[in-house]
C-alpha positions, 0 to 999 in steps of 0.5 A: 072614889066610889058610885053607884052601879054594878060590876064587881067582876074587875074586883080581882084584876086591880091587883097589880095597881094597888100593889104598884100604888101601896110600895110606892106609899109604904116603900116595903113589900112585906106591907104592901102586900099586906094593905092590899089583901086587907083592902081586898078583905074588906071589899069581899066582907061587902055585902053582894048587893052593895058591891053590886051598887058599887060602879067602879070596884076598882076606884074603891080598891084604890080609896080603900087601900090608899087609906090603910096605907095612910094609917101604916104611915101613920103609926110606921114613923114610931115603928123605923125610930125604933129601927137599928140602924137607918131604914131604907125602901125595898130594893125591888129586881128587875120583872125580867129577872124575876120572871111574871108570878104573883109576887109582889116585887113581880108586880111593880112597874119599874119607873122614875117613881121606884127610883131609890132615891125617889123613895127616899125622898118620900120618905120626907113627907107627912104620910097625907102630902105623900098619899097626895103627891104619888096618888095624884103625880103618879097615878094621875087620880084628880084631887076630887077623887083623893079627898076621900082618901085624906078626909081632906077638901080637893083644894087642901089636897091640891096644896099636899100635893104642891108642898111634896112636889118642892120637894122632889124637885130637887132630888130629880136626878139628870145623869141619864140611865147610859153616864149612871150605867158606865158610872156604875161600872167603873165604881164595880172594877175599882171595889173588885180592884180594891183600888181605894184611888180609884174610887175616890175619884169616882165618889164625890168628896161629899157623898153619903152612903147609907146601909140598911142592916135591920139590926139583923146583919152586921153594917153601920148604925149612922151613915158614912160620909165623905167620898175618902171613908166610904171608898174605904169601908168598900175596901174593907168589906172586900178584904172580910168578904174573899170571894166576894161577887158584884154584879151588875144589876137593875136595882129599881129600876135603875143600874145599881149592884148586887153583891153576893157572898158564897151564893147567896145575895147579901147586899144590893145597893144603889147610886144616885149619880151626879156628872160623872159622880156617885153622890148617894149610895144606898145598900140595902143589907136586912137579909128579910128586904132582900128576899125578892132577889134569891134564886 
């Protein structure tokens, strides 16, 4: 991704693209910001004459950011094994609610590649698969350039992306946005009414709910399996938090729910829907991951 030439002025304008790439690779806003900052630090550490030789600062920065993310992904597996309970990607608010600032969450392009269902599947890939797939299938980088990130041949990078693609194929959500919105709205109403029977009817019998509290707040440490068990759990939460406020919000570009208690956001929930029923719920409660939702 790096060739000779000159135009170093383009470097500063690449930050938004790099943040978007890094978030899809890492699933963490803080880690994405750190990776991009490190890439820029390496760029500005180059001698001026070296920077002038680089035709595309953006391509250079993408290569370096990709390599940094690859290293982070390699170490993240060990760190997430020590994480208390399940680890979920950081939930993203809609840009319209956050404005257009410089916070990483404000820089995100919200599309299918950042839905929680998609990001969770990315977590199942090897670091190399994830980098190859995200750079090629999401951002359309050619394998000849991706080989510079992974240190493998273009043919090997193509194989990695193909392997990753097979996992993603089964994760596509076939339900349109309107159908998801209606189902999530009905879940909200049943939850507010503490109507277990209605919730059971809206949840797939084999539904799974995964919660991420990071050991910082009380939550289930293992996934809750089965629509009936999830329904009882949701009602129990409402019983222990009188005054809990549920809001319909876009979460990672898809219909979701935000729970507020005593004026503070305590949970951000994402949903996967099939045939009018919820099949998966991802509930993020870790306060560190909810910072973009404050305000």
